[in-house]
Backbone as numpy.savetxt, mean C-alpha at the origin, in Angstrom:
# Nx Ny Nz CAx CAy CAz Cx Cy Cz
-0.26 5.79 -43.97 -0.98 6.62 -42.96 -0.57 8.05 -43.15
-1.49 8.99 -43.26 -1.20 10.39 -43.37 -0.77 11.06 -42.13
-0.13 12.22 -42.26 0.26 12.99 -41.08 -0.94 13.30 -40.24
-2.06 13.67 -40.83 -3.26 14.01 -40.15 -3.74 12.86 -39.27
-3.69 11.66 -39.83 -4.12 10.48 -39.14 -3.26 10.19 -38.02
-1.96 10.36 -38.12 -0.96 10.15 -37.06 -1.27 11.08 -35.87
-1.55 12.35 -36.18 -1.78 13.36 -35.18 -3.06 13.00 -34.45
-4.15 12.58 -35.13 -5.39 12.27 -34.45 -5.22 11.07 -33.54
-4.44 10.04 -34.01 -4.22 8.90 -33.22 -3.50 9.22 -31.96
-2.48 10.11 -32.03 -1.73 10.53 -30.85 -2.68 11.24 -29.81
-3.56 12.02 -30.34 -4.50 12.73 -29.42 -5.42 11.80 -28.69
-5.84 10.73 -29.39 -6.68 9.73 -28.74 -5.94 8.97 -27.67
-4.61 8.69 -27.95 -3.82 7.92 -26.97 -3.48 8.71 -25.71
-3.47 10.06 -25.86 -3.04 10.95 -24.79 -4.23 11.58 -24.13
-5.22 10.78 -23.82 -6.44 11.34 -23.24 -6.40 11.54 -21.74
-5.28 11.31 -21.13 -5.16 11.59 -19.69 -5.83 10.45 -18.84
-6.31 10.89 -17.70 -6.92 9.88 -16.77 -8.30 9.54 -17.16
-8.95 10.35 -17.95 -10.37 10.04 -18.25 -10.44 9.38 -19.62
-11.35 8.46 -19.81 -11.63 7.86 -21.09 -12.97 8.45 -21.55
-13.15 8.52 -22.83 -14.45 9.13 -23.33 -14.28 10.67 -23.26
-15.35 11.38 -23.13 -15.33 12.86 -23.12 -14.92 13.36 -21.68
-14.03 14.29 -21.64 -13.52 14.83 -20.43 -14.50 15.86 -19.86
-15.47 15.46 -19.11 -16.57 16.33 -18.64 -16.33 16.79 -17.20
-15.77 15.96 -16.38 -15.47 16.32 -15.00 -14.02 16.74 -14.88
-13.82 17.91 -14.27 -12.42 18.40 -14.05 -12.14 18.31 -12.59
-11.20 17.44 -12.15 -10.84 17.25 -10.76 -9.68 18.17 -10.42
-9.80 18.81 -9.22 -8.78 19.64 -8.75 -7.47 18.89 -8.58
-7.57 17.67 -8.01 -6.41 16.76 -7.82 -6.94 15.33 -8.12
-6.13 14.55 -8.76 -6.53 13.12 -8.96 -5.68 12.19 -8.06
-4.65 12.71 -7.48 -3.86 11.99 -6.47 -3.80 12.83 -5.20
-4.37 12.36 -4.13 -4.37 13.05 -2.85 -3.53 12.37 -1.80
-2.40 12.98 -1.36 -1.59 12.41 -0.36 -2.12 12.66 1.06
-2.13 11.65 1.93 -2.66 11.81 3.30 -1.64 11.21 4.23
-1.17 12.06 5.19 -0.30 11.56 6.24 -1.13 10.88 7.34
-0.70 9.72 7.72 -1.35 8.91 8.71 -0.59 8.94 10.01
-1.30 9.14 11.12 -0.66 9.06 12.45 -0.43 7.56 12.79
0.57 7.19 13.62 0.85 5.85 13.93 -0.29 5.02 14.41
-1.20 5.64 15.18 -2.32 4.88 15.76 -3.65 5.14 14.96
-3.60 5.76 13.87 -4.81 6.08 13.07 -5.24 4.84 12.24
-6.47 4.40 12.42 -6.97 3.23 11.73 -7.72 3.45 10.42
-7.99 4.73 10.11 -8.68 5.10 8.86 -8.35 6.50 8.47
-8.51 6.81 7.21 -8.24 8.24 6.73 -9.32 8.52 5.68
-9.54 9.83 5.52 -10.47 10.30 4.55 -9.84 11.22 3.54
-10.14 11.11 2.25 -9.57 11.94 1.22 -10.70 12.50 0.40
-10.60 13.75 0.00 -11.60 14.44 -0.76 -11.11 14.87 -2.14
-11.95 14.69 -3.17 -11.59 14.94 -4.54 -12.55 15.95 -5.14
-12.38 17.28 -5.00 -13.36 18.20 -5.59 -13.25 18.19 -7.10
-14.40 18.37 -7.72 -14.46 18.45 -9.14 -15.53 19.45 -9.67
-15.45 19.77 -10.91 -16.41 20.64 -11.59 -16.85 20.05 -12.90
-18.15 20.14 -13.24 -18.60 19.76 -14.54 -18.25 20.88 -15.53
-17.28 20.66 -16.32 -16.79 21.72 -17.29 -17.41 21.58 -18.66
-18.34 20.62 -18.80 -19.01 20.48 -20.10 -20.26 21.32 -20.16
-20.93 21.28 -21.33 -22.13 22.05 -21.51 -23.37 21.32 -21.31
-23.29 20.08 -20.81 -24.42 19.32 -20.54 -24.39 18.64 -19.16
-25.54 18.25 -18.53 -25.51 17.61 -17.23 -24.69 16.29 -17.32
-24.03 16.00 -16.19 -23.21 14.76 -16.04 -23.76 14.00 -14.87
-23.94 12.73 -15.06 -24.43 11.85 -14.01 -23.40 10.80 -13.69
-23.02 10.69 -12.34 -22.09 9.61 -11.94 -22.91 8.37 -11.82
-22.51 7.33 -12.59 -23.27 6.08 -12.60 -22.66 5.01 -11.65
-21.33 5.09 -11.37 -20.66 4.07 -10.60 -19.33 4.63 -10.09
-18.96 4.21 -8.84 -17.63 4.42 -8.36 -17.06 3.09 -7.93
-16.01 2.66 -8.62 -15.47 1.34 -8.38 -14.08 1.46 -7.62
-14.03 0.84 -6.45 -12.76 0.93 -5.65 -12.01 -0.38 -5.90
-10.68 -0.30 -5.71 -9.80 -1.37 -6.08 -9.51 -2.36 -4.81
-10.01 -1.89 -3.67 -9.66 -2.67 -2.50 -10.84 -2.68 -1.51
-11.08 -3.83 -0.80 -12.10 -3.83 0.16 -11.88 -2.90 1.31
-10.63 -2.42 1.46 -10.30 -1.48 2.56 -10.77 -0.05 2.26
-11.38 0.15 1.08 -11.70 1.56 0.70 -13.16 1.65 0.33
-13.80 2.67 0.73 -15.18 3.01 0.34 -15.21 4.42 -0.21
-16.08 4.67 -1.17 -16.10 6.04 -1.79 -17.51 6.33 -2.26
-17.85 7.67 -2.30 -19.14 8.11 -2.74 -19.17 9.59 -2.89
-20.13 10.11 -3.65 -20.29 11.53 -3.83 -20.92 12.20 -2.59
-20.51 13.38 -2.33 -21.00 14.13 -1.21 -22.54 14.22 -1.23
-23.17 13.97 -0.14 -24.64 14.03 -0.03 -25.32 13.11 -0.99
-24.59 12.14 -1.50 -25.21 11.14 -2.53 -25.70 11.81 -3.74
-25.24 13.03 -4.02 -25.60 13.71 -5.23 -24.92 13.13 -6.43
-25.65 12.74 -7.49 -25.06 12.03 -8.61 -25.04 12.84 -9.86
-26.03 13.75 -10.08 -26.10 14.54 -11.33 -25.67 16.00 -11.08
-24.88 16.55 -12.01 -24.28 17.88 -11.87 -24.54 18.66 -13.17
-25.14 19.84 -13.03 -25.38 20.71 -14.15 -24.09 21.33 -14.67
-24.12 21.88 -15.88 -22.86 22.59 -16.36 -22.36 23.64 -15.43
-21.13 23.63 -15.10 -20.55 24.57 -14.16 -20.67 24.25 -12.72
-21.44 23.18 -12.40 -21.72 22.81 -11.01 -20.55 21.96 -10.43
-20.25 22.14 -9.15 -19.13 21.44 -8.53 -19.65 20.46 -7.50
-18.79 19.47 -7.21 -19.09 18.46 -6.25 -17.80 17.85 -5.64
-17.98 16.87 -4.83 -16.83 16.23 -4.14 -17.03 14.75 -4.09
-16.02 14.00 -4.45 -15.95 12.53 -4.19 -15.13 12.37 -2.90
-15.75 11.66 -1.93 -15.06 11.45 -0.68 -14.73 9.95 -0.58
-13.58 9.59 -0.10 -13.11 8.20 0.02 -12.55 8.00 1.41
-12.86 6.87 2.02 -12.41 6.42 3.31 -11.56 5.12 3.18
-10.39 5.21 3.64 -9.49 4.01 3.58 -9.16 3.52 4.98
-9.35 2.19 5.22 -8.88 1.60 6.47 -7.40 1.29 6.32
-6.58 1.72 7.27 -5.19 1.60 7.10 -4.66 0.20 7.46
-5.45 -0.55 8.24 -5.15 -1.91 8.49 -3.70 -2.22 8.88
-3.02 -3.17 8.26 -1.66 -3.51 8.55 -0.67 -2.92 7.58
-1.13 -1.90 6.74 -0.22 -1.36 5.79 0.78 -0.45 6.51
1.96 -0.26 5.83 2.96 0.63 6.31 3.66 1.22 5.05
4.34 2.32 5.27 5.02 2.97 4.12 4.02 3.74 3.29
4.42 4.04 2.03 3.48 4.74 1.10 2.59 3.75 0.39
1.34 3.89 0.53 0.35 2.96 -0.08 -0.65 3.65 -0.94
-0.78 3.31 -2.17 -1.76 3.88 -3.05 -3.00 2.96 -3.24
-4.16 3.64 -3.08 -5.42 2.87 -3.30 -6.26 3.73 -4.28
-6.60 3.04 -5.42 -7.27 3.88 -6.42 -8.74 3.53 -6.63
-9.44 4.30 -7.33 -10.87 4.08 -7.65 -11.16 4.74 -8.99
-12.19 4.17 -9.62 -12.60 4.69 -10.93 -13.98 5.30 -10.80
-14.15 6.58 -11.20 -15.43 7.24 -11.20 -16.00 7.17 -12.63
-17.15 6.57 -12.80 -17.77 6.44 -14.15 -18.89 7.49 -14.27
-18.85 8.26 -15.34 -19.89 9.25 -15.54 -20.05 9.53 -17.06
-21.32 9.50 -17.53 -21.57 9.75 -18.95 -20.68 9.11 -19.91
-20.33 7.86 -19.64 -19.44 7.15 -20.58 -17.93 7.32 -20.39
-17.54 8.23 -19.46 -16.15 8.46 -19.19 -15.73 7.81 -17.86
-14.51 7.57 -17.70 -13.95 6.97 -16.46 -12.77 7.80 -15.97
-12.80 8.15 -14.67 -11.76 8.97 -14.09 -11.08 8.24 -12.92
-9.76 8.11 -13.03 -8.99 7.42 -11.96 -8.57 8.43 -10.85
-8.84 8.08 -9.61 -8.50 8.88 -8.46 -7.72 7.97 -7.53
-6.75 8.61 -6.86 -5.78 7.81 -6.00 -5.67 8.46 -4.61
-5.85 7.65 -3.59 -5.49 8.04 -2.24 -4.07 7.56 -2.03
-3.17 8.43 -1.66 -1.80 8.06 -1.40 -1.52 8.21 0.12
-1.70 7.12 0.80 -1.57 7.05 2.30 -0.14 6.94 2.62
0.35 7.81 3.52 1.71 7.82 3.98 1.72 7.42 5.44
1.95 6.06 5.60 1.83 5.42 6.92 3.21 5.19 7.53
3.41 5.68 8.78 4.70 5.53 9.36 5.22 4.11 9.42
6.45 3.91 8.93 7.10 2.60 8.98 7.79 2.45 10.33
7.04 2.15 11.34 7.57 2.19 12.68 8.57 1.08 12.98
8.26 -0.15 12.46 9.15 -1.34 12.63 9.74 -1.70 11.23
11.08 -1.65 11.23 11.75 -2.03 9.98 12.54 -3.38 10.16
12.30 -4.27 9.27 13.05 -5.50 9.22 13.98 -5.48 7.98
15.27 -5.53 8.16 16.17 -5.43 7.05 17.23 -6.56 7.17
17.30 -7.42 6.21 16.30 -7.63 5.12 15.10 -8.34 5.67
14.04 -8.32 4.90 12.81 -9.04 5.34 12.88 -10.50 4.88
13.86 -10.80 4.00 14.03 -12.17 3.48 15.43 -12.57 3.55
15.81 -13.67 4.17 17.12 -14.26 4.10 17.13 -15.46 3.20
18.16 -15.58 2.39 18.30 -16.69 1.45 19.65 -17.37 1.46
19.62 -18.68 1.38 20.81 -19.43 1.18 20.59 -20.33 -0.12
21.65 -20.74 -0.74 21.59 -21.56 -1.89 21.84 -23.05 -1.48
21.08 -23.95 -2.06 21.24 -25.32 -1.76 22.70 -25.76 -1.93
23.21 -26.35 -0.86 24.60 -26.94 -0.85 25.63 -25.98 -0.36
25.32 -24.68 -0.12 26.31 -23.74 0.40 26.47 -23.95 1.95
27.58 -23.41 2.40 27.79 -23.57 3.94 26.67 -22.91 4.70
26.19 -23.64 5.74 25.01 -23.14 6.48 25.48 -22.04 7.44
25.97 -20.95 6.95 26.54 -19.88 7.81 25.36 -19.03 8.35
25.50 -18.51 9.50 24.39 -17.62 10.03 24.32 -16.25 9.23
23.07 -15.78 9.24 22.82 -14.45 8.65 21.87 -13.76 9.60
21.83 -12.42 9.49 21.16 -11.57 10.46 20.06 -10.76 9.85
18.91 -10.70 10.53 17.81 -9.78 10.31 17.93 -8.61 11.33
18.06 -7.39 10.91 18.13 -6.24 11.74 16.78 -5.61 11.96
16.37 -5.37 13.14 15.07 -4.75 13.42 15.34 -3.42 14.10
14.81 -2.36 13.51 14.97 -1.01 14.09 13.53 -0.48 14.38
13.29 0.31 15.39 12.03 0.80 15.75 12.12 2.37 15.91
11.21 3.04 15.19 11.18 4.47 15.20 10.80 5.02 16.53
11.23 6.26 16.82 11.00 6.95 18.06 9.51 7.45 18.11
8.80 7.39 17.01 7.45 7.86 16.92 6.50 7.14 17.83
6.78 5.89 18.06 5.89 5.03 18.83 6.72 4.00 19.65
6.61 4.05 20.98 7.39 3.16 21.82 6.88 1.70 21.62
7.73 0.82 21.13 7.43 -0.56 20.93 8.60 -1.50 21.42
8.28 -2.56 22.08 9.24 -3.53 22.51 8.97 -4.83 21.87
10.07 -5.52 21.39 9.94 -6.85 20.84 9.65 -7.84 22.01
8.60 -8.65 21.86 8.35 -9.59 22.95 8.71 -11.05 22.63
8.31 -11.51 21.42 8.64 -12.89 21.06 9.02 -13.02 19.60
9.71 -14.05 19.26 10.03 -14.42 17.85 9.68 -15.81 17.68
8.82 -16.12 16.65 8.33 -17.49 16.41 8.69 -17.89 14.98
8.85 -19.17 14.80 9.21 -19.70 13.44 8.15 -20.64 12.97
7.59 -20.43 11.75 6.71 -21.42 11.13 7.58 -22.31 10.28
7.83 -23.57 10.72 8.68 -24.45 10.01 9.79 -24.90 10.93
10.66 -25.80 10.46 11.71 -26.30 11.35 13.03 -26.45 10.63
13.24 -25.66 9.56 14.47 -25.76 8.84 15.66 -24.87 9.31
15.32 -24.03 10.29 16.31 -23.02 10.71 16.34 -23.01 12.26
17.54 -22.55 12.78 17.68 -22.22 14.13 17.77 -20.70 14.15
17.29 -20.08 15.27 17.32 -18.60 15.34 17.55 -18.12 16.75
18.14 -16.96 16.88 18.45 -16.37 18.18 18.15 -14.95 18.19
17.07 -14.51 18.91 16.82 -12.99 19.05 17.87 -12.40 19.99
18.30 -11.19 19.59 19.25 -10.47 20.48 18.78 -9.05 20.63
18.73 -8.56 21.84 18.40 -7.14 22.12 19.67 -6.30 22.03
19.69 -5.39 21.13 20.86 -4.49 20.96 20.64 -3.23 21.80
19.41 -2.66 21.64 18.98 -1.48 22.48 17.53 -1.61 22.71
17.09 -1.88 23.92 15.68 -2.20 24.19 14.77 -1.06 23.72
13.74 -1.50 22.97 12.77 -0.58 22.45 13.23 0.14 21.21
14.45 -0.11 20.73 14.94 0.63 19.57 15.61 -0.25 18.49
16.36 -1.22 18.99 17.11 -2.02 18.00 17.28 -3.48 18.48
16.94 -4.38 17.59 17.05 -5.85 17.88 17.70 -6.52 16.60
18.15 -7.72 16.82 18.54 -8.49 15.63 18.18 -9.99 15.87
17.99 -10.69 14.79 17.70 -12.14 14.88 18.76 -12.84 14.04
19.55 -13.65 14.66 20.57 -14.47 13.99 19.98 -15.81 13.57
20.02 -16.06 12.29 19.37 -17.24 11.74 20.37 -18.13 11.08
20.30 -19.45 11.39 21.26 -20.40 10.86 20.51 -21.63 10.33
20.70 -22.02 9.11 20.08 -23.23 8.55 20.59 -24.43 9.31
19.67 -25.37 9.53 20.05 -26.70 10.08 20.80 -27.49 9.12
20.44 -27.27 7.83 21.08 -27.94 6.70 20.73 -27.19 5.42
21.61 -27.20 4.46 21.27 -26.61 3.18 21.16 -27.71 2.09
21.00 -28.94 2.51 21.01 -30.11 1.57 19.76 -30.09 0.68
18.64 -29.52 1.10 17.43 -29.46 0.26 16.78 -28.08 0.45
15.91 -27.78 -0.55 15.23 -26.51 -0.53 14.32 -26.47 0.73
14.05 -25.24 1.17 13.16 -25.02 2.35 12.62 -23.63 2.30
11.51 -23.44 2.94 10.90 -22.03 3.00 10.15 -22.01 4.37
10.61 -21.11 5.29 10.00 -20.92 6.55 9.57 -19.48 6.69
8.63 -19.24 7.63 8.25 -17.86 7.94 8.69 -17.52 9.40
9.17 -16.32 9.58 9.60 -15.91 10.93 8.62 -14.71 11.39
8.11 -14.85 12.59 7.18 -13.84 13.07 7.79 -13.05 14.20
7.80 -11.75 14.12 8.30 -10.89 15.20 7.10 -10.21 15.81
6.88 -10.48 17.10 5.74 -9.93 17.84 6.22 -8.88 18.83
5.32 -7.84 19.02 5.68 -6.73 19.86 4.57 -6.45 20.92
4.82 -5.49 21.79 3.81 -5.16 22.82 3.00 -3.93 22.39
3.02 -3.61 21.14 2.28 -2.45 20.60 0.78 -2.69 20.67
0.04 -1.62 20.98 -1.45 -1.75 21.08 -2.04 -1.46 19.73
-1.29 -0.96 18.76 -1.73 -0.68 17.44 -1.62 -1.96 16.58
-2.73 -2.43 16.06 -2.74 -3.73 15.37 -1.67 -3.91 14.33
-1.43 -2.97 13.45 -0.46 -3.16 12.38 1.00 -3.25 12.90
1.23 -2.86 14.11 2.57 -2.92 14.68 2.72 -4.11 15.67
1.71 -4.88 15.82 1.74 -5.97 16.77 2.67 -7.15 16.31
2.75 -7.30 14.95 3.62 -8.42 14.49 4.10 -8.04 13.09
5.30 -8.55 12.83 5.87 -8.35 11.51 6.33 -9.78 11.03
6.35 -9.87 9.67 6.64 -11.21 9.10 7.91 -11.11 8.24
8.76 -12.13 8.37 9.96 -12.24 7.52 9.97 -13.59 6.94
10.92 -13.86 5.99 11.00 -15.09 5.22 12.39 -15.68 5.20
12.47 -16.96 5.36 13.72 -17.66 5.31 13.67 -18.75 4.23
14.65 -18.79 3.35 14.57 -19.73 2.24 15.92 -20.33 1.92
15.90 -21.62 1.55 17.00 -22.34 0.94 16.59 -22.60 -0.46
17.20 -21.98 -1.42 16.75 -22.12 -2.83 17.67 -22.97 -3.67
17.12 -23.49 -4.76 17.92 -24.25 -5.68 19.02 -23.35 -6.31
20.02 -23.99 -6.80 21.10 -23.21 -7.50 20.61 -22.51 -8.72
């Protein structure tokens, strides 16, 4: 392989976010959006310009999740050279928390452009750890899940439920509305088991109404 061939191959591999000819130039391909604790949807805008010398037509916008919809502003699909437009996307925040990326692919004139909404959703309720594990045959000693609640949204723990019967558990209030713990003890570690623990709260915001943790007795 000649040096010229190697250079050309490298240029093809380093085509960036677009495949095919790079005709649409986006101001940003990743748009961060801060989400309020009670916000159930967000909107992100991706301005672009046709930087080619020919008209460009958007043929399809494919989203990666049912929670997201996207489209061109005013349903305009064809853009003349030098003309600008906007792709708008709406994401339902659902039960997500923390930093969540949802991407979409914009297809136009044989090229594909990846755009990302980066939702920053307050992690109001934290379970640490979210999974407790024991090894089969070890002493069935108690372990603790710590639950802390942010000051951004007043929330109280109301009930703790277990799906399964391999563990005993005791909810403890450390500081009402701010800190709780769940002390979990296996009834036996003689055989593998997997149970789910549900923490329910009095929050009116759906994603903070309940949190899920996992309890497991695993093989050696």
